[in-house]
MOPAC internal coordinates of N, CA, C and O (Angstrom, degrees):
PM7 1SCF
backbone

  N    0.0000 0     0.00 0     0.00 0    0    0    0
  C    1.4522 1     0.00 0     0.00 0    1    0    0
  C    1.5193 1   108.58 1     0.00 0    2    1    0
  O    1.2310 1   121.74 1   -37.61 1    3    2    1
  N    1.2971 1   114.27 1   142.39 1    3    2    1
  C    1.4623 1   120.85 1  -179.35 1    5    3    2
  C    1.5278 1   109.27 1  -120.61 1    6    5    3
  O    1.2310 1   121.24 1   -78.33 1    7    6    5
  N    1.3123 1   115.24 1   101.67 1    7    6    5
  C    1.4551 1   119.68 1   176.37 1    9    7    6
  C    1.5210 1   109.43 1   -97.74 1   10    9    7
  O    1.2310 1   121.08 1   -34.86 1   11   10    9
  N    1.3210 1   115.55 1   145.14 1   11   10    9
  C    1.4652 1   120.60 1   177.42 1   13   11   10
  C    1.5202 1   110.20 1   -59.11 1   14   13   11
  O    1.2310 1   121.13 1   -27.15 1   15   14   13
  N    1.3289 1   115.44 1   152.85 1   15   14   13
  C    1.4678 1   123.04 1   175.15 1   17   15   14
  C    1.5314 1   113.31 1    58.08 1   18   17   15
  O    1.2310 1   120.72 1  -153.18 1   19   18   17
  N    1.3391 1   116.23 1    26.82 1   19   18   17
  C    1.4783 1   120.98 1  -178.52 1   21   19   18
  C    1.5282 1   112.30 1    55.08 1   22   21   19
  O    1.2310 1   120.54 1  -150.16 1   23   22   21
  N    1.3068 1   116.58 1    29.84 1   23   22   21
  C    1.4569 1   121.63 1  -178.27 1   25   23   22
  C    1.5266 1   111.93 1   -61.34 1   26   25   23
  O    1.2310 1   120.47 1   150.39 1   27   26   25
  N    1.3215 1   116.71 1   -29.61 1   27   26   25
  C    1.4566 1   120.55 1   179.75 1   29   27   26
  C    1.5131 1   113.00 1   -62.23 1   30   29   27
  O    1.2310 1   120.09 1   157.09 1   31   30   29
  N    1.3247 1   117.43 1   -22.91 1   31   30   29
  C    1.4606 1   122.15 1  -179.28 1   33   31   30
  C    1.5288 1   112.81 1   -92.92 1   34   33   31
  O    1.2310 1   120.23 1  -171.51 1   35   34   33
  N    1.3228 1   117.16 1     8.49 1   35   34   33
  C    1.4651 1   121.44 1   177.37 1   37   35   34
  C    1.5251 1   110.14 1   -96.40 1   38   37   35
  O    1.2310 1   120.78 1   -33.27 1   39   38   37
  N    1.3266 1   116.12 1   146.73 1   39   38   37
  C    1.4635 1   120.82 1   174.57 1   41   39   38
  C    1.5227 1   109.22 1   -64.40 1   42   41   39
  O    1.2310 1   120.99 1   -37.01 1   43   42   41
  N    1.3296 1   115.71 1   142.99 1   43   42   41
  C    1.4612 1   120.40 1  -176.04 1   45   43   42
  C    1.5285 1   111.78 1   -57.87 1   46   45   43
  O    1.2310 1   119.45 1   145.35 1   47   46   45
  N    1.3274 1   118.66 1   -34.65 1   47   46   45
  C    1.4688 1   120.11 1   178.64 1   49   47   46
  C    1.5272 1   111.08 1   -64.24 1   50   49   47
  O    1.2310 1   120.15 1   143.73 1   51   50   49
  N    1.3237 1   117.32 1   -36.27 1   51   50   49
  C    1.4669 1   120.54 1   177.91 1   53   51   50
  C    1.5210 1   111.31 1   -72.35 1   54   53   51
  O    1.2310 1   120.81 1   142.65 1   55   54   53
  N    1.3293 1   116.07 1   -37.35 1   55   54   53
  C    1.4730 1   120.05 1   176.78 1   57   55   54
  C    1.5195 1   109.49 1   -61.34 1   58   57   55
  O    1.2310 1   120.50 1   133.38 1   59   58   57
  N    1.3390 1   116.66 1   -46.62 1   59   58   57
  C    1.4690 1   120.73 1  -178.37 1   61   59   58
  C    1.5190 1   111.90 1   -64.93 1   62   61   59
  O    1.2310 1   120.43 1   144.56 1   63   62   61
  N    1.3134 1   116.78 1   -35.44 1   63   62   61
  C    1.4622 1   119.88 1   179.49 1   65   63   62
  C    1.5208 1   110.79 1   -69.51 1   66   65   63
  O    1.2310 1   120.63 1   140.17 1   67   66   65
  N    1.3207 1   116.39 1   -39.83 1   67   66   65
  C    1.4651 1   120.81 1  -177.79 1   69   67   66
  C    1.5228 1   112.37 1   -82.06 1   70   69   67
  O    1.2310 1   120.52 1   140.82 1   71   70   69
  N    1.3230 1   116.61 1   -39.18 1   71   70   69
  C    1.4642 1   122.20 1  -176.02 1   73   71   70
  C    1.5355 1   110.16 1  -131.92 1   74   73   71
  O    1.2310 1   119.31 1  -105.80 1   75   74   73
  N    1.3167 1   118.93 1    74.20 1   75   74   73
  C    1.4705 1   120.35 1  -176.77 1   77   75   74
  C    1.5300 1   113.58 1   -58.84 1   78   77   75
  O    1.2310 1   119.93 1   154.75 1   79   78   77
  N    1.3166 1   117.74 1   -25.25 1   79   78   77
  C    1.4642 1   120.90 1  -179.83 1   81   79   78
  C    1.5222 1   111.88 1   -64.83 1   82   81   79
  O    1.2310 1   120.01 1   155.14 1   83   82   81
  N    1.3305 1   117.60 1   -24.86 1   83   82   81
  C    1.4610 1   120.14 1   178.39 1   85   83   82
  C    1.5262 1   109.51 1   -65.36 1   86   85   83
  O    1.2310 1   120.10 1   151.54 1   87   86   85
  N    1.3155 1   117.41 1   -28.46 1   87   86   85
  C    1.4586 1   120.81 1   174.99 1   89   87   86
  C    1.5164 1   111.80 1   -59.74 1   90   89   87
  O    1.2310 1   120.10 1   142.80 1   91   90   89
  N    1.3272 1   117.42 1   -37.20 1   91   90   89
  C    1.4645 1   121.09 1   177.31 1   93   91   90
  C    1.5232 1   110.82 1   -63.71 1   94   93   91
  O    1.2310 1   120.58 1   139.57 1   95   94   93
  N    1.3250 1   116.50 1   -40.43 1   95   94   93
  C    1.4647 1   120.82 1   178.40 1   97   95   94
  C    1.5318 1   109.28 1   -62.52 1   98   97   95
  O    1.2310 1   120.14 1   131.49 1   99   98   97
  N    1.3241 1   117.34 1   -48.51 1   99   98   97
  C    1.4641 1   120.87 1  -179.10 1  101   99   98
  C    1.5245 1   111.45 1   -63.72 1  102  101   99
  O    1.2310 1   120.23 1   140.73 1  103  102  101
  N    1.3139 1   117.16 1   -39.27 1  103  102  101
  C    1.4686 1   120.69 1   179.38 1  105  103  102
  C    1.5187 1   112.16 1   -62.00 1  106  105  103
  O    1.2310 1   120.17 1   145.39 1  107  106  105
  N    1.3294 1   117.27 1   -34.61 1  107  106  105
  C    1.4750 1   120.24 1   178.74 1  109  107  106
  C    1.5225 1   111.58 1   -62.21 1  110  109  107
  O    1.2310 1   120.38 1   156.01 1  111  110  109
  N    1.3109 1   116.88 1   -23.99 1  111  110  109
  C    1.4659 1   121.69 1   179.14 1  113  111  110
  C    1.5288 1   111.27 1  -103.70 1  114  113  111
  O    1.2310 1   120.85 1  -162.91 1  115  114  113
  N    1.3210 1   115.98 1    17.09 1  115  114  113
  C    1.4545 1   124.03 1   176.77 1  117  115  114
  C    1.5297 1   112.68 1    58.27 1  118  117  115
  O    1.2310 1   120.95 1  -141.98 1  119  118  117
  N    1.3272 1   115.78 1    38.02 1  119  118  117
  C    1.4532 1   121.68 1   173.09 1  121  119  118
  C    1.5215 1   106.53 1   -95.10 1  122  121  119
  O    1.2310 1   121.08 1   -73.49 1  123  122  121
  N    1.3221 1   115.54 1   106.51 1  123  122  121
  C    1.4568 1   121.40 1  -172.73 1  125  123  122
  C    1.5131 1   115.18 1   -85.29 1  126  125  123
  O    1.2310 1   119.86 1  -170.61 1  127  126  125
  N    1.3111 1   117.87 1     9.39 1  127  126  125
  C    1.4657 1   120.64 1  -177.93 1  129  127  126
  C    1.5246 1   112.61 1   -67.28 1  130  129  127
  O    1.2310 1   120.33 1   165.58 1  131  130  129
  N    1.2893 1   116.98 1   -14.42 1  131  130  129
  C    1.4565 1   121.27 1  -177.67 1  133  131  130
  C    1.5229 1   111.18 1   -58.91 1  134  133  131
  O    1.2310 1   120.21 1   145.30 1  135  134  133
  N    1.3144 1   117.20 1   -34.70 1  135  134  133
  C    1.4578 1   121.10 1  -177.66 1  137  135  134
  C    1.5271 1   112.78 1   -96.87 1  138  137  135
  O    1.2310 1   120.02 1  -175.86 1  139  138  137
  N    1.3131 1   117.57 1     4.14 1  139  138  137
  C    1.4658 1   121.33 1  -179.22 1  141  139  138
  C    1.5232 1   109.73 1   -61.95 1  142  141  139
  O    1.2310 1   120.93 1   -45.36 1  143  142  141
  N    1.3176 1   115.83 1   134.64 1  143  142  141
  C    1.4669 1   120.59 1  -179.11 1  145  143  142
  C    1.5222 1   112.33 1   -84.24 1  146  145  143
  O    1.2310 1   119.82 1   161.54 1  147  146  145
  N    1.3416 1   117.96 1   -18.46 1  147  146  145
  C    1.4609 1   120.69 1   177.85 1  149  147  146
  C    1.5231 1   108.53 1   -80.59 1  150  149  147
  O    1.2310 1   120.65 1   121.99 1  151  150  149
  N    1.3304 1   116.36 1   -58.01 1  151  150  149
  C    1.4604 1   122.13 1   170.51 1  153  151  150
  C    1.5133 1   117.19 1    65.82 1  154  153  151
  O    1.2310 1   119.72 1  -154.76 1  155  154  153
  N    1.3383 1   118.15 1    25.24 1  155  154  153
  C    1.4658 1   118.85 1  -178.03 1  157  155  154
  C    1.5266 1   113.20 1   -97.01 1  158  157  155
  O    1.2310 1   119.87 1   173.19 1  159  158  157
  N    1.3267 1   117.85 1    -6.81 1  159  158  157
  C    1.4677 1   120.36 1   177.72 1  161  159  158
  C    1.5243 1   109.25 1   -65.33 1  162  161  159
  O    1.2310 1   121.15 1   -35.47 1  163  162  161
  N    1.3138 1   115.41 1   144.53 1  163  162  161
  C    1.4627 1   119.89 1   177.06 1  165  163  162
  C    1.5179 1   109.53 1   -75.51 1  166  165  163
  O    1.2310 1   120.67 1   -30.92 1  167  166  165
  N    1.3263 1   116.33 1   149.08 1  167  166  165
  C    1.4640 1   120.70 1  -179.20 1  169  167  166
  C    1.5176 1   111.00 1   -54.31 1  170  169  167
  O    1.2310 1   119.71 1   134.80 1  171  170  169
  N    1.3240 1   118.16 1   -45.20 1  171  170  169
  C    1.4702 1   120.09 1  -177.66 1  173  171  170
  C    1.5271 1   111.16 1   -62.28 1  174  173  171
  O    1.2310 1   119.98 1   146.87 1  175  174  173
  N    1.3318 1   117.64 1   -33.13 1  175  174  173
  C    1.4600 1   121.12 1   178.55 1  177  175  174
  C    1.5183 1   111.49 1   -75.48 1  178  177  175
  O    1.2310 1   120.75 1   142.30 1  179  178  177
  N    1.3080 1   116.16 1   -37.70 1  179  178  177
  C    1.4620 1   121.22 1   178.91 1  181  179  178
  C    1.5193 1   109.37 1   -57.25 1  182  181  179
  O    1.2310 1   120.39 1   137.07 1  183  182  181
  N    1.3139 1   116.86 1   -42.93 1  183  182  181
  C    1.4563 1   120.43 1  -179.10 1  185  183  182
  C    1.5311 1   110.46 1   -71.81 1  186  185  183
  O    1.2310 1   120.07 1   135.99 1  187  186  185
  N    1.3245 1   117.48 1   -44.01 1  187  186  185
  C    1.4628 1   119.76 1  -172.77 1  189  187  186
  C    1.5271 1   114.28 1   -74.37 1  190  189  187
  O    1.2310 1   118.93 1   152.41 1  191  190  189
  N    1.3235 1   119.64 1   -27.59 1  191  190  189
  C    1.4648 1   120.45 1  -175.15 1  193  191  190
  C    1.5207 1   114.41 1   -83.37 1  194  193  191
  O    1.2310 1   119.66 1   176.98 1  195  194  193
  N    1.3020 1   118.26 1    -3.02 1  195  194  193
  C    1.4617 1   120.12 1  -176.43 1  197  195  194
  C    1.5204 1   114.00 1   -91.13 1  198  197  195
  O    1.2310 1   119.87 1  -170.43 1  199  198  197
  N    1.3037 1   117.85 1     9.57 1  199  198  197
  C    1.4567 1   120.91 1   174.01 1  201  199  198
  C    1.5147 1   114.49 1    64.66 1  202  201  199
  O    1.2310 1   120.70 1  -150.08 1  203  202  201
  N    1.3076 1   116.27 1    29.92 1  203  202  201
  C    1.4603 1   119.83 1   177.76 1  205  203  202
  C    1.5231 1   109.75 1   -76.70 1  206  205  203
  O    1.2310 1   120.95 1   -20.81 1  207  206  205
  N    1.2960 1   115.78 1   159.19 1  207  206  205
  C    1.4616 1   119.28 1   175.17 1  209  207  206
  C    1.5317 1   109.03 1   -68.01 1  210  209  207
  O    1.2310 1   120.96 1   -21.78 1  211  210  209
  N    1.3113 1   115.77 1   158.22 1  211  210  209
  C    1.4715 1   119.90 1   177.05 1  213  211  210
  C    1.5178 1   110.11 1   -59.85 1  214  213  211
  O    1.2310 1   120.46 1   146.79 1  215  214  213
  N    1.3208 1   116.73 1   -33.21 1  215  214  213
  C    1.4617 1   121.43 1   178.27 1  217  215  214
  C    1.5267 1   110.94 1   -63.82 1  218  217  215
  O    1.2310 1   120.30 1   134.46 1  219  218  217
  N    1.3336 1   117.04 1   -45.54 1  219  218  217
  C    1.4630 1   120.55 1   179.13 1  221  219  218
  C    1.5257 1   110.98 1   -66.83 1  222  221  219
  O    1.2310 1   120.23 1   140.49 1  223  222  221
  N    1.3365 1   117.17 1   -39.51 1  223  222  221
  C    1.4652 1   119.96 1   176.70 1  225  223  222
  C    1.5259 1   110.32 1   -60.07 1  226  225  223
  O    1.2310 1   120.62 1   137.71 1  227  226  225
  N    1.3288 1   116.43 1   -42.29 1  227  226  225
  C    1.4645 1   120.51 1   178.84 1  229  227  226
  C    1.5266 1   111.09 1   -64.81 1  230  229  227
  O    1.2310 1   120.37 1   142.50 1  231  230  229
  N    1.3332 1   116.89 1   -37.50 1  231  230  229
  C    1.4663 1   120.80 1   178.37 1  233  231  230
  C    1.5268 1   110.93 1   -64.59 1  234  233  231
  O    1.2310 1   120.78 1   136.93 1  235  234  233
  N    1.3413 1   116.12 1   -43.07 1  235  234  233
  C    1.4612 1   119.88 1   178.79 1  237  235  234
  C    1.5219 1   110.15 1   -62.37 1  238  237  235
  O    1.2310 1   120.99 1   134.02 1  239  238  237
  N    1.3190 1   115.70 1   -45.98 1  239  238  237
  C    1.4650 1   120.48 1   179.15 1  241  239  238
  C    1.5339 1   110.35 1   -57.84 1  242  241  239
  O    1.2310 1   120.45 1   133.29 1  243  242  241
  N    1.3219 1   116.74 1   -46.71 1  243  242  241
  C    1.4641 1   121.24 1   179.78 1  245  243  242
  C    1.5240 1   111.11 1   -63.79 1  246  245  243
  O    1.2310 1   119.98 1   134.72 1  247  246  245
  N    1.3248 1   117.64 1   -45.28 1  247  246  245
  C    1.4698 1   120.66 1  -178.95 1  249  247  246
  C    1.5272 1   111.57 1   -62.07 1  250  249  247
  O    1.2310 1   120.47 1   136.20 1  251  250  249
  N    1.3243 1   116.71 1   -43.80 1  251  250  249
  C    1.4654 1   119.87 1  -179.76 1  253  251  250
  C    1.5178 1   110.48 1   -66.60 1  254  253  251
  O    1.2310 1   120.08 1   134.96 1  255  254  253
  N    1.3204 1   117.44 1   -45.04 1  255  254  253
  C    1.4691 1   119.93 1   179.93 1  257  255  254
  C    1.5251 1   111.63 1   -66.12 1  258  257  255
  O    1.2310 1   120.15 1   143.63 1  259  258  257
  N    1.3211 1   117.32 1   -36.37 1  259  258  257
  C    1.4728 1   120.48 1   176.29 1  261  259  258
  C    1.5226 1   109.99 1   -65.24 1  262  261  259
  O    1.2310 1   120.37 1   136.24 1  263  262  261
  N    1.3286 1   116.91 1   -43.76 1  263  262  261
  C    1.4650 1   120.98 1   177.11 1  265  263  262
  C    1.5252 1   110.53 1   -57.51 1  266  265  263
  O    1.2310 1   120.26 1   133.34 1  267  266  265
  N    1.3351 1   117.11 1   -46.66 1  267  266  265
  C    1.4621 1   120.70 1  -179.70 1  269  267  266
  C    1.5210 1   111.67 1   -62.90 1  270  269  267
  O    1.2310 1   120.45 1   139.74 1  271  270  269
  N    1.3295 1   116.74 1   -40.26 1  271  270  269
  C    1.4624 1   120.79 1   178.30 1  273  271  270
  C    1.5304 1   110.54 1   -62.96 1  274  273  271
  O    1.2310 1   120.72 1   136.65 1  275  274  273
  N    1.3331 1   116.22 1   -43.35 1  275  274  273
  C    1.4687 1   120.45 1   179.84 1  277  275  274
  C    1.5248 1   111.65 1   -64.92 1  278  277  275
  O    1.2310 1   120.05 1   152.11 1  279  278  277
  N    1.3256 1   117.51 1   -27.89 1  279  278  277
  C    1.4655 1   121.74 1   176.87 1  281  279  278
  C    1.5253 1   111.70 1   -81.13 1  282  281  279
  O    1.2310 1   120.82 1   173.91 1  283  282  281
  N    1.3392 1   116.03 1    -6.09 1  283  282  281
  C    1.4582 1   119.50 1  -179.44 1  285  283  282
  C    1.5176 1   113.40 1    84.48 1  286  285  283
  O    1.2310 1   120.82 1  -159.54 1  287  286  285
  N    1.3185 1   116.04 1    20.46 1  287  286  285
  C    1.4750 1   120.57 1  -179.01 1  289  287  286
  C    1.5109 1   110.59 1   -88.04 1  290  289  287
  O    1.2310 1   120.10 1   180.00 1  291  290  289

């Protein structure tokens, strides 16, 4: 997965702190890592380890990158 600004290489807790709206995107795909108290998994791993279809993974990637573009990132 290729997220803008190397976001995929950030820990999910840091992603949520910086971009809380990304949590809404992940929740729509039933990725419950948003509420994880450890939060050290990388965003790219959080998406890939949940056994989603390649189509859903591509949708998440597109939604997150579109969100970042709309924010001017």
